[in-house]
DRENFIGU-527648 format. One record per residue (C-alpha): residue number from 0; residue in one letter; x, y, z. Coordinates in pm, 1 decimal. Layout:
REM DRENFIGU-527648
<NUM,A,<X,Y,Z>>
...
//
This chain:
REM DRENFIGU-527648
<0,M,<-10545.5,-2823.2,-13793.9>>
<1,N,<-10768.2,-3115.9,-13689.3>>
<2,A,<-10882.5,-3394.5,-13921.9>>
<3,T,<-11219.0,-3232.0,-13989.3>>
<4,G,<-11055.4,-2899.3,-14073.7>>
<5,E,<-10802.0,-3064.1,-14302.7>>
<6,S,<-11078.3,-3254.3,-14481.0>>
<7,T,<-11274.6,-2931.9,-14526.3>>
<8,R,<-10969.4,-2752.9,-14665.0>>
<9,R,<-10903.4,-3032.9,-14916.0>>
<10,H,<-11270.0,-3030.3,-15017.5>>
<11,I,<-11270.4,-2657.0,-15088.9>>
<12,V,<-10935.1,-2645.7,-15265.9>>
<13,A,<-11015.4,-2950.0,-15479.5>>
<14,G,<-11336.3,-2786.7,-15590.7>>
<15,A,<-11152.4,-2465.9,-15674.0>>
<16,L,<-10893.1,-2647.6,-15882.5>>
<17,A,<-11164.5,-2830.4,-16074.1>>
<18,M,<-11334.1,-2498.9,-16135.9>>
<19,A,<-11011.6,-2342.8,-16261.4>>
<20,V,<-10960.5,-2624.6,-16512.0>>
<21,A,<-11318.0,-2597.0,-16634.9>>
<22,G,<-11282.7,-2218.5,-16652.0>>
<23,S,<-10999.3,-2247.8,-16902.6>>
<24,L,<-11253.8,-2371.1,-17154.8>>
<25,L,<-11432.1,-2034.9,-17162.6>>
<26,P,<-11369.8,-1815.7,-17469.3>>
<27,E,<-11143.6,-1516.7,-17432.6>>
<28,A,<-11304.5,-1173.0,-17426.5>>
<29,D,<-11197.9,-901.9,-17667.0>>
<30,A,<-11158.6,-635.2,-17397.7>>
<31,A,<-10824.4,-455.0,-17396.2>>
<32,G,<-10601.1,-533.1,-17101.2>>
<33,R,<-10646.5,-786.7,-16825.8>>
<34,Q,<-10954.4,-765.9,-16607.5>>
<35,E,<-10880.4,-950.1,-16284.0>>
<36,Y,<-11077.3,-946.5,-15961.4>>
<37,W,<-11071.5,-1083.2,-15612.4>>
<38,V,<-11401.9,-1258.2,-15543.3>>
<39,Y,<-11505.6,-1250.7,-15176.6>>
<40,I,<-11763.9,-1497.3,-15045.6>>
<41,G,<-11967.4,-1450.7,-14729.0>>
<42,T,<-12094.7,-1775.8,-14577.4>>
<43,Y,<-12295.2,-1937.6,-14303.4>>
<44,T,<-12021.4,-2102.5,-14101.9>>
<45,G,<-12038.2,-2471.8,-14016.2>>
<46,P,<-11868.5,-2800.8,-14102.7>>
<47,Q,<-11762.3,-2675.7,-14447.7>>
<48,S,<-11704.0,-2308.3,-14380.3>>
<49,K,<-11497.8,-2104.6,-14134.4>>
<50,G,<-11571.1,-1749.0,-14249.9>>
<51,I,<-11492.2,-1528.5,-14551.1>>
<52,Y,<-11326.2,-1688.5,-14852.4>>
<53,T,<-11161.8,-1544.3,-15161.4>>
<54,F,<-11027.8,-1646.8,-15500.9>>
<55,R,<-10899.7,-1463.2,-15805.8>>
<56,F,<-11117.4,-1435.7,-16118.3>>
<57,D,<-10974.3,-1349.2,-16462.1>>
<58,A,<-11267.1,-1212.4,-16662.4>>
<59,D,<-11070.1,-1217.3,-16987.8>>
<60,T,<-11026.4,-1593.8,-16977.8>>
<61,G,<-11302.0,-1688.1,-16734.7>>
<62,T,<-11059.5,-1876.3,-16509.2>>
<63,M,<-11059.4,-1890.1,-16130.3>>
<64,G,<-10767.6,-1935.4,-15895.4>>
<65,P,<-10759.7,-2155.1,-15583.9>>
<66,V,<-10989.4,-2069.3,-15293.2>>
<67,A,<-10836.7,-1939.4,-14970.5>>
<68,L,<-10981.7,-1861.3,-14629.2>>
<69,A,<-10941.4,-1483.6,-14616.3>>
<70,A,<-11058.5,-1443.8,-14255.8>>
<71,E,<-11225.6,-1652.9,-13988.4>>
<72,L,<-11553.0,-1499.7,-13866.8>>
<73,P,<-11881.8,-1647.4,-13741.0>>
<74,R,<-12168.3,-1632.3,-13993.5>>
<75,P,<-12035.3,-1347.9,-14213.7>>
<76,S,<-12344.2,-1355.5,-14432.2>>
<77,F,<-12309.2,-1022.1,-14612.1>>
<78,L,<-12007.7,-814.3,-14708.0>>
<79,T,<-11938.2,-468.8,-14845.3>>
<80,I,<-11618.5,-302.2,-14968.5>>
<81,H,<-11502.2,53.2,-14900.6>>
<82,P,<-11485.3,284.3,-15206.7>>
<83,N,<-11107.2,317.4,-15157.5>>
<84,R,<-11075.7,-64.9,-15196.1>>
<85,K,<-10861.4,-84.9,-14879.4>>
<86,Y,<-11124.8,-215.8,-14637.9>>
<87,L,<-11394.5,-481.4,-14625.7>>
<88,Y,<-11681.2,-489.6,-14375.4>>
<89,A,<-11889.7,-792.1,-14275.6>>
<90,V,<-12192.0,-848.5,-14057.0>>
<91,S,<-12207.3,-1156.7,-13836.7>>
<92,E,<-12566.7,-1276.7,-13852.9>>
<93,L,<-12608.2,-1373.7,-13488.4>>
<94,G,<-12859.0,-1330.3,-13207.2>>
<95,Q,<-12643.3,-1042.8,-13085.2>>
<96,S,<-12500.9,-928.1,-13417.5>>
<97,T,<-12172.8,-755.6,-13488.0>>
<98,V,<-12006.2,-573.9,-13777.2>>
<99,T,<-11636.2,-627.4,-13839.8>>
<100,A,<-11379.7,-416.0,-14026.0>>
<101,F,<-11091.0,-575.0,-14218.4>>
<102,G,<-10792.0,-440.1,-14407.4>>
<103,I,<-10747.9,-589.0,-14757.0>>
<104,N,<-10410.2,-710.8,-14882.1>>
<105,P,<-10432.9,-629.5,-15256.4>>
<106,A,<-10155.0,-873.5,-15346.4>>
<107,T,<-10293.4,-1181.7,-15171.4>>
<108,G,<-10659.6,-1099.1,-15111.5>>
<109,M,<-10617.6,-1183.9,-14742.7>>
<110,L,<-10801.8,-985.3,-14475.9>>
<111,T,<-10656.3,-840.8,-14155.1>>
<112,L,<-10888.3,-784.1,-13861.7>>
<113,L,<-10919.8,-418.9,-13762.7>>
<114,N,<-11205.2,-419.7,-13508.8>>
<115,T,<-11553.3,-550.1,-13430.5>>
<116,V,<-11846.8,-357.3,-13283.1>>
<117,P,<-12204.1,-460.7,-13190.7>>
<118,T,<-12485.3,-364.6,-13428.1>>
<119,R,<-12720.1,-322.9,-13128.7>>
<120,G,<-12965.1,-557.4,-13300.1>>
<121,S,<-13016.9,-920.2,-13395.7>>
<122,S,<-12966.6,-1119.3,-13715.7>>
<123,A,<-12790.0,-839.3,-13904.0>>
<124,C,<-12823.7,-929.7,-14271.5>>
<125,D,<-12692.1,-645.9,-14490.3>>
<126,L,<-12464.9,-343.5,-14482.5>>
<127,V,<-12331.4,-67.8,-14708.1>>
<128,V,<-12056.4,196.1,-14700.7>>
<129,D,<-12175.0,541.1,-14806.7>>
<130,K,<-12015.4,687.2,-15119.8>>
<131,T,<-11792.8,927.2,-14924.6>>
<132,G,<-11646.4,633.2,-14733.1>>
<133,K,<-11720.8,795.5,-14397.4>>
<134,S,<-11987.9,561.7,-14260.2>>
<135,V,<-12140.8,213.4,-14263.3>>
<136,V,<-12515.2,144.1,-14242.7>>
<137,V,<-12641.7,-196.7,-14122.0>>
<138,A,<-12983.1,-367.1,-14139.1>>
<139,N,<-13080.6,-573.4,-13833.1>>
<140,Y,<-13338.4,-824.4,-13953.0>>
<141,G,<-13430.6,-980.1,-13619.0>>
<142,N,<-13552.4,-666.9,-13441.1>>
<143,G,<-13620.4,-451.3,-13748.5>>
<144,S,<-13372.3,-171.4,-13688.0>>
<145,V,<-13109.8,21.3,-13884.8>>
<146,A,<-12773.2,119.7,-13735.6>>
<147,M,<-12503.0,361.6,-13851.4>>
<148,F,<-12130.3,371.3,-13771.1>>
<149,R,<-11846.3,613.9,-13845.6>>
<150,I,<-11540.3,488.8,-14033.9>>
<151,G,<-11206.9,619.6,-13908.7>>
<152,G,<-10911.3,713.3,-14126.2>>
<153,D,<-10763.0,371.9,-14052.1>>
<154,G,<-11080.8,188.0,-14159.0>>
<155,R,<-11190.0,104.3,-13805.4>>
<156,L,<-11551.2,139.3,-13696.7>>
<157,S,<-11689.1,354.4,-13417.5>>
<158,E,<-11963.9,239.5,-13186.8>>
<159,S,<-12308.9,296.7,-13336.2>>
<160,T,<-12384.7,667.2,-13387.1>>
<161,A,<-12748.3,631.8,-13494.0>>
<162,Q,<-13026.7,376.6,-13449.8>>
<163,V,<-13363.5,377.4,-13623.8>>
<164,Q,<-13628.1,132.8,-13500.5>>
<165,H,<-13906.6,26.3,-13737.8>>
<166,S,<-14250.9,-67.2,-13606.8>>
<167,G,<-14567.0,-233.3,-13729.2>>
<168,S,<-14665.7,-570.9,-13870.9>>
<169,G,<-14803.4,-736.8,-14182.9>>
<170,P,<-15092.4,-969.3,-14268.5>>
<171,D,<-14887.5,-1290.3,-14242.0>>
<172,T,<-14911.7,-1366.7,-13869.9>>
<173,A,<-14633.2,-1625.4,-13888.6>>
<174,R,<-14369.8,-1413.3,-14061.6>>
<175,Q,<-14482.7,-1052.3,-14021.0>>
<176,R,<-14556.5,-1013.4,-13651.6>>
<177,G,<-14302.2,-732.2,-13635.7>>
<178,P,<-14052.9,-538.9,-13849.2>>
<179,H,<-13763.6,-712.2,-14027.6>>
<180,A,<-13523.2,-470.7,-14198.2>>
<181,H,<-13364.0,-676.7,-14474.1>>
<182,A,<-13128.9,-455.7,-14677.8>>
<183,V,<-12967.0,-111.7,-14694.4>>
<184,V,<-12927.5,38.2,-15042.3>>
<185,L,<-12778.9,374.4,-15140.2>>
<186,S,<-12963.8,606.6,-15375.3>>
<187,P,<-12786.1,685.8,-15705.2>>
<188,D,<-12661.2,1018.6,-15568.2>>
<189,G,<-12546.5,854.5,-15244.7>>
<190,R,<-12739.3,1098.1,-15026.9>>
<191,S,<-13011.5,857.6,-14913.9>>
<192,V,<-13045.4,499.7,-14800.9>>
<193,F,<-13347.6,278.0,-14871.2>>
<194,V,<-13444.0,-10.4,-14642.5>>
<195,P,<-13689.9,-281.5,-14752.7>>
<196,D,<-13864.8,-421.1,-14444.5>>
<197,L,<-14006.1,-770.4,-14491.0>>
<198,G,<-14217.0,-755.2,-14174.5>>
<199,V,<-14420.5,-445.6,-14254.6>>
<200,D,<-14431.6,-443.2,-14639.9>>
<201,K,<-14259.8,-105.2,-14664.6>>
<202,I,<-13952.1,45.9,-14829.4>>
<203,F,<-13824.1,303.8,-14581.6>>
<204,A,<-13628.2,605.2,-14706.3>>
<205,Y,<-13371.2,797.1,-14500.9>>
<206,R,<-13157.4,1100.5,-14567.7>>
<207,L,<-12797.2,1009.0,-14490.4>>
<208,D,<-12551.7,1255.2,-14336.5>>
<209,P,<-12203.7,1094.2,-14346.8>>
<210,D,<-12035.7,1379.2,-14157.5>>
<211,A,<-12277.8,1366.7,-13863.8>>
<212,A,<-12329.5,990.2,-13908.8>>
<213,T,<-12706.3,1025.5,-13877.9>>
<214,L,<-13020.4,906.8,-14057.3>>
<215,T,<-13332.1,1123.1,-14102.0>>
<216,P,<-13664.1,998.7,-14248.0>>
<217,H,<-13763.6,1133.4,-14586.2>>
<218,D,<-14100.0,1294.7,-14651.8>>
<219,P,<-14272.9,1068.1,-14748.3>>
<220,P,<-14086.6,827.1,-14517.6>>
<221,F,<-14171.8,506.2,-14705.1>>
<222,A,<-14334.8,337.0,-15002.8>>
<223,T,<-14544.1,20.3,-14987.9>>
<224,V,<-14564.0,-310.7,-15171.1>>
<225,P,<-14876.1,-532.6,-15194.4>>
<226,P,<-14972.8,-669.6,-14849.2>>
<227,G,<-14796.9,-988.8,-14752.1>>
<228,S,<-14525.9,-947.4,-15018.0>>
<229,G,<-14232.1,-920.2,-14778.5>>
<230,P,<-13983.9,-685.6,-14953.6>>
<231,R,<-13631.6,-823.6,-14914.6>>
<232,H,<-13369.0,-660.5,-15140.0>>
<233,F,<-13376.6,-346.5,-15354.0>>
<234,A,<-13201.2,-207.5,-15661.3>>
<235,F,<-13191.0,122.7,-15851.1>>
<236,H,<-13187.0,146.1,-16228.2>>
<237,P,<-12863.5,300.9,-16361.6>>
<238,N,<-13060.2,594.1,-16505.9>>
<239,G,<-13181.5,689.2,-16157.2>>
<240,R,<-13546.2,708.3,-16267.7>>
<241,F,<-13664.4,365.0,-16151.9>>
<242,A,<-13616.6,129.9,-15857.0>>
<243,Y,<-13716.0,-229.5,-15786.3>>
<244,S,<-13794.1,-440.9,-15481.9>>
<245,V,<-13766.0,-819.6,-15484.4>>
<246,N,<-14043.4,-948.0,-15259.7>>
<247,E,<-13951.6,-1267.9,-15078.2>>
<248,M,<-14289.0,-1394.4,-14960.6>>
<249,K,<-14485.5,-1342.9,-15283.5>>
<250,S,<-14190.3,-1422.3,-15513.1>>
<251,S,<-14241.8,-1102.7,-15709.2>>
<252,V,<-14072.8,-778.7,-15812.4>>
<253,S,<-14230.5,-437.2,-15752.6>>
<254,A,<-14125.3,-158.3,-15988.7>>
<255,F,<-14125.1,207.9,-15881.6>>
<256,A,<-14071.2,545.3,-16042.2>>
<257,Y,<-13811.7,735.3,-15839.6>>
<258,D,<-13811.8,1110.9,-15783.0>>
<259,Q,<-13446.4,1201.8,-15734.8>>
<260,K,<-13531.3,1542.2,-15585.6>>
<261,T,<-13769.7,1425.3,-15313.3>>
<262,G,<-13668.9,1062.1,-15271.9>>
<263,A,<-14028.6,950.1,-15329.3>>
<264,L,<-14112.5,611.2,-15482.1>>
<265,S,<-14430.6,568.0,-15688.0>>
<266,N,<-14565.6,220.6,-15765.2>>
<267,L,<-14559.5,118.2,-16130.2>>
<268,Q,<-14605.9,-258.8,-16140.2>>
<269,T,<-14568.3,-583.5,-15947.3>>
<270,S,<-14485.5,-893.6,-16150.0>>
<271,S,<-14419.3,-1256.8,-16060.6>>
<272,N,<-14075.6,-1420.8,-16061.2>>
<273,L,<-14228.4,-1767.9,-16105.5>>
<274,P,<-14375.7,-1970.9,-16392.6>>
<275,A,<-14755.5,-1961.9,-16393.8>>
<276,D,<-14779.0,-2337.1,-16329.8>>
<277,F,<-14543.3,-2345.7,-16028.1>>
<278,A,<-14746.8,-2415.6,-15712.9>>
<279,A,<-14486.0,-2520.9,-15453.9>>
<280,V,<-14332.7,-2302.0,-15182.4>>
<281,D,<-14083.6,-2039.9,-15300.5>>
<282,N,<-13908.8,-1739.5,-15149.5>>
<283,S,<-13740.3,-1492.3,-15384.0>>
<284,A,<-13407.4,-1364.0,-15256.4>>
<285,E,<-13168.6,-1150.8,-15462.2>>
<286,I,<-13210.6,-879.5,-15725.4>>
<287,E,<-12967.2,-708.1,-15963.5>>
<288,I,<-12983.0,-492.9,-16275.8>>
<289,D,<-12717.0,-505.9,-16546.2>>
<290,S,<-12500.4,-195.9,-16589.9>>
<291,A,<-12673.2,-104.5,-16917.9>>
<292,G,<-13011.1,-101.9,-16742.5>>
<293,R,<-13170.4,-341.0,-16992.0>>
<294,F,<-13232.0,-649.4,-16777.2>>
<295,L,<-13329.0,-730.1,-16420.2>>
<296,Y,<-13241.4,-1061.3,-16251.4>>
<297,A,<-13403.4,-1216.7,-15943.1>>
<298,S,<-13341.5,-1548.2,-15767.2>>
<299,N,<-13603.9,-1797.7,-15651.0>>
<300,R,<-13550.2,-2033.2,-15356.4>>
<301,G,<-13784.9,-2327.3,-15400.9>>
<302,H,<-13814.6,-2308.7,-15776.9>>
<303,D,<-13432.9,-2277.2,-15754.6>>
<304,S,<-13395.7,-2051.8,-16054.3>>
<305,I,<-13285.8,-1712.2,-16178.0>>
<306,A,<-13568.9,-1512.3,-16335.8>>
<307,V,<-13464.1,-1277.8,-16617.2>>
<308,H,<-13682.7,-971.8,-16686.4>>
<309,R,<-13649.3,-714.9,-16965.9>>
<310,I,<-13680.9,-351.6,-16853.5>>
<311,D,<-13877.2,-109.9,-17071.7>>
<312,P,<-13642.4,191.6,-17103.7>>
<313,G,<-13928.0,439.3,-17118.8>>
<314,T,<-14167.8,312.6,-16853.7>>
<315,G,<-13945.4,102.4,-16627.5>>
<316,T,<-14190.7,-187.5,-16637.4>>
<317,L,<-14081.8,-550.7,-16664.8>>
<318,T,<-14142.5,-833.5,-16911.8>>
<319,L,<-14031.0,-1185.4,-16828.7>>
<320,V,<-13762.7,-1326.2,-17059.4>>
<321,E,<-13685.7,-1666.6,-16906.9>>
<322,H,<-13625.5,-1881.8,-16600.7>>
<323,V,<-13289.6,-2057.6,-16572.3>>
<324,S,<-13209.9,-2327.1,-16315.8>>
<325,S,<-12959.3,-2196.1,-16063.0>>
<326,G,<-12772.4,-2525.8,-16094.0>>
<327,G,<-12822.7,-2603.8,-15725.5>>
<328,K,<-13051.9,-2560.1,-15428.9>>
<329,T,<-13157.5,-2234.1,-15263.4>>
<330,P,<-12986.9,-1954.8,-15462.7>>
<331,R,<-12974.0,-1711.5,-15172.9>>
<332,S,<-12763.6,-1466.7,-15367.3>>
<333,F,<-12600.1,-1407.2,-15704.2>>
<334,K,<-12380.0,-1142.9,-15861.9>>
<335,I,<-12307.6,-1021.8,-16215.2>>
<336,D,<-11932.0,-979.1,-16258.9>>
<337,P,<-11797.8,-626.0,-16332.4>>
<338,T,<-11762.6,-698.2,-16706.4>>
<339,G,<-12127.0,-807.7,-16734.2>>
<340,R,<-12029.9,-1130.9,-16909.9>>
<341,Y,<-12082.5,-1373.5,-16620.9>>
<342,L,<-12329.9,-1434.2,-16340.6>>
<343,F,<-12222.1,-1618.8,-16023.9>>
<344,A,<-12506.3,-1796.0,-15836.6>>
<345,A,<-12455.0,-1888.0,-15469.8>>
<346,N,<-12660.6,-2199.4,-15394.6>>
<347,Q,<-12666.8,-2207.3,-15015.8>>
<348,D,<-12820.2,-2551.5,-14955.7>>
<349,S,<-12622.7,-2741.4,-15218.5>>
<350,D,<-12291.9,-2584.5,-15105.6>>
<351,S,<-12202.4,-2458.0,-15450.8>>
<352,I,<-12133.2,-2154.2,-15664.6>>
<353,V,<-12238.8,-2200.4,-16026.7>>
<354,V,<-12109.5,-1969.3,-16300.8>>
<355,F,<-12321.7,-1872.0,-16602.2>>
<356,R,<-12230.2,-1690.4,-16921.2>>
<357,R,<-12448.3,-1385.0,-16974.2>>
<358,N,<-12550.1,-1247.8,-17314.6>>
<359,P,<-12552.4,-866.4,-17274.3>>
<360,A,<-12772.4,-821.9,-17583.2>>
<361,T,<-13052.0,-1064.5,-17486.8>>
<362,G,<-13000.3,-1089.6,-17111.3>>
<363,R,<-13016.6,-1468.1,-17132.9>>
<364,L,<-12799.7,-1698.0,-16924.2>>
<365,S,<-12625.8,-2016.3,-17035.9>>
<366,A,<-12430.2,-2276.3,-16843.1>>
<367,S,<-12052.9,-2231.3,-16843.5>>
<368,G,<-11992.7,-2577.9,-16702.4>>
<369,Q,<-11823.1,-2429.2,-16397.3>>
<370,K,<-11925.3,-2523.8,-16044.5>>
<371,I,<-11730.3,-2493.6,-15724.1>>
<372,S,<-11805.9,-2682.1,-15402.3>>
<373,F,<-11833.7,-2431.6,-15122.9>>
<374,G,<-11989.0,-2448.7,-14775.9>>
<375,S,<-12314.7,-2247.9,-14748.8>>
<376,P,<-12226.7,-1952.4,-14974.7>>
<377,V,<-12443.4,-1648.2,-14911.5>>
<378,C,<-12288.3,-1331.9,-15055.5>>
<379,I,<-12057.2,-1258.4,-15351.8>>
<380,R,<-11850.5,-940.6,-15393.4>>
<381,F,<-11593.5,-846.6,-15661.8>>
<382,L,<-11288.3,-626.1,-15611.9>>
<383,A,<-11040.1,-527.4,-15882.3>>
<384,S,<-10725.7,-713.9,-15787.6>>
<385,G,<-10468.9,-454.8,-15890.8>>
<386,R,<-10232.8,-717.7,-16033.7>>
<387,P,<-10000.6,-548.4,-16287.9>>
//
C-alpha cells in the first residue's frame, strides 16, 4: 500500500473508531434479542475512497464497528442486495457504465467479485433486484434508458436481456434536453417497476416478467409531475395506495394515488421540501417513508437538510413537520435503519455520514452526536448480519 493509501485507511478507520465510541452513549432499545446489521456504503471513488465499504451496526446499543473496504470498484454509487442476502449488486457510474455482482461473506461482511457486465448505457445511477431474485433492473441516467439482466443460480449476471429507451425533453434547456432515467423502484406486489425520469418529467411504469427477463410498458405508460420538476427518486407507501416522487429540480415531492390493479398513478399534491424564505440553489435528492407509513423524509442539497413530512393516512397528502440540518454538505442519500430508530445521512461533499435518532411517534429527528469521516458517501444499505 502506498503512502496515500495508508493515510486514507488511517483516516477512515480513525473516524470509525471515534464513531463507535460516540455510539456507546446511545440508550439501549427495549427490543428482544440483538439486532445487528452490516451497513454497506456506495461511494464516488477518489483520494478518500476505493469502492464499497462496510461496518457493523448494533441497533440495540447504537454502536458501530470499524469500517472496512469490502470491495474495490470504480464509482459504485448505488447498491442493492438480493432477497436471499447472499449477493450484492453495484452499478459503476461511468461514461460506459457497468453492473457488478458480488458474493457476501455473512461472517465478515466482505464481498467477493462474481462478474461484471455492461449496462449498455451511461452514468448508471440506480438498480434493484426483483422480489423473486431472478433479475436486476438498472437505470442509465446519461442516455435515459432502462436495462434488465438475469441472475443465475450462482448470483452471476447475464448480459442485458432487455433495453427500454426513453425519449423526449423538458422545459429546462440546460438540464432537460433529453431523457435521464434516475431510479428503478418495485411496486408493492413486485410485478412492476417504476422509473422517474428527470429529463422528461415523467414516472414511467413497466410490467416486469422475471422469468422472461423483459419489461413491458403499462397502460397508461407513465404519470407526470409539474413541468421542470425533474423527478429523481420514488417511494411507495406501505399500504400500497399511495406513491411519492422527490423532484430534484424544483425541490418538491409529488404525491400520487396508486391503482394496484392497473398500475396507474393519479396526481394528488405537490409540496415543497424547502422553507418559504430559502432562495438559494437547491436540488432535492433522496426520499423514504417509515415502515409505519406515517412520515416521509426527503433530502435537500443546497439547503443541506432533511425535510420531514407527515402523511395523512386517509388522503395520502403531506404536511411539513420540520427541516433538520443534515450535519454536513450535500446529503445525496440517507437511510432509515431497519428498526426505525435511526436515520443515517450521507453527506457527499463533506465526506461524512451523520447519524440521527428518530422518534417514531412524531417523526422528528435529533442529533445522536455520531459522525464518521468517509470519502464521498452516496448510498447506504443495511443487511442483517446473522451473528448468533
